[in-house]
Structures are given as structure tokens and as C-alpha cells.
N, C-alpha and C positions, 0 to 999 in steps of 0.2 A: 551667601549660599551656595556653594556651587554643584549642583544633580548633570546624571550624564542620561541623557535620552537618546532614540532614536528617532529617524527622522525619514519620511517619504514625498518627494518633490514630484508630484505628480503629472503630466500633461496641460493640463487647464491650469497650474501655476499653484495648486491650492495644497496644503500643506498638512499630511499627515503626522502629526505625535504619538508614538508611545514612550512610556515610561521604564519601561522593561521589553527587551525582543517578544517584536510582533511571534503567537502563539502556528501562526501559518505562516509555510513554504518565504523566509526568508531569503530575499532577492536581491541582486545585486545594489539595485536600485534605494535601497533605505543605507540613510548617513549615520553617524551616527556627529551628535550632536550638545553642545556641553550650553544648560540651562544657566544662569547669572538670575541670580534674582532680585529685584521680587515678584511674587508671580500671581498670580492675577487669582482677583479670591473675590467672592460676593459679599463676605463683613464688610469693607473695605469700601469707604465713599472715595474711592477715587479708581480709574478704571486704569491699566496698567498696558498697556499695548505693544503687545510681543512684534522685535524688529531681528530677520535672520542673517546674519553674515555667512551667505552662499558661497564665497571668493576663498575662505579657509575650511581645515581640517584638525577638528569638529570640526560642522558651523556652528555659530554663537550667534546663542539665542537671549539679546538686551531687551528691555524696556523702559518706554516710557510714559511715563507719573504726569495722569493730566485729573483734573477736579471731577467729579460724578456725578453726571444730573441724576433724578430716580430712576426715571423711564432708563436710561444708558446701563442701572444698574439691574433692572431691571432685566435687558435683555441679558446680561453676559450672565446672572440667577437660570432664566429660562434657558440657556444653551448650557451651560453645565447639568442640570438634572438631562436635558435632555442627552447628554453627550454618559451621565452615569444612564440612563434609560438603554441607552446603545450596549453597553457592555454588560448590561446584566444580559440583557436581548439574547448578544451572544454566546455570553456564560450557556444558556440555556436551548436552543439551537443548535450550537455544538457537545451538550448531552442528549438530545433528540437523536443528532444524529448516530453518534455513539450507541446511543443504549435500544435506541426504536420504542423510546416510550410517550407518545404523543398525547396520551389527551391528558395526564397531569403537567405537565410542561407547557401545552397550550394556555390552558387554565391561569398559571404561574408567568406567560408573556403577556394574555391582560386583564390580571391584578396590577402587574407593572405600568400600565399602557392606565387603566385608571387614573392609578396615583398618581401618575404624570399628570395625566387630563388635570385632574382635582390641584396640586402641587403650581400649574402655569395657571389660573386661573384666579388661584391666591395672588400669586404673587402680578400679575398683573391688573390684580382690584386693587395694587399698591397706590398711593398718590403722594404721599413724604417719607423720606426715609428714616423715620420712623416705623410709620405703615410696613411701610420689605422691613425693616430689621426681629421687626414682630412675627412676621410670615415669617422669616431666613430661622429664629427660633434664637436671635441674636441680643 
């Protein structure tokens, strides 16, 4: 399976990926990319490491699969939940900017933060694949 996404390579070498066009000022530094499955997932007891071929257009993203330890799966799960939190927060902040409804939206942001912290604590407490699966609802 192949999916088209947008990538931005920052000056420090970090890469930002979007599965759709970024909502804010798409500039010339965003590049098209092709993601060649498998995709990273917290449901797997394997870790999938992305590799970027920046020499071709569109950029090709391929993956190396390795057997994951519980600690590695915990790191992937926490990263995914943090990314989900950032996406939700960005949507709320955009709503605040557009509608100037700060009180309700700040409470929503705080509820997202509390839920994130609780999920991270539960994930971090797992010591086996089975415990992690239970926390993740797998």
C-alpha cells in the first residue's frame, strides 16, 4: 500500500510529515513524499524505522522492521499519543484564534492534557507486552 504525504525538512535535519496538505501557509519547503508500507503502529510487537530517500522526487519513505522490546513499544505508544494530543491542541488553538472563545477552549485543552498524562502514566507502568496490549486496548 502506498500513501502520498507532504514532508518538510527543517534546518536542524528534523522532518515534519503531514498526510494531507498543511493547513497553514504551504511554502516551497514542503515536498511531496510516497510512503511505502508497512507503517509504524503501537499494536505490533515490532518496531518499524522510517528511512527517507531525499535524492528522489517524490521523497520515498521505506521502513526497516525489527523485533521490539516492551520499552521500545512504550516509546512508540507515548510518541503517538503525544502527536495525537498536539493535533487536537492545534485544532482547538485554531478555533480560539478564529472565534475568540477562550474559556471553553482552554478547558478542552486542559482535559486533553490530563487524558494524555494519564495515558502516558499507564503506558509507562507496563512491564510486559501483554500489560502494554491491555493498556492500549489491544
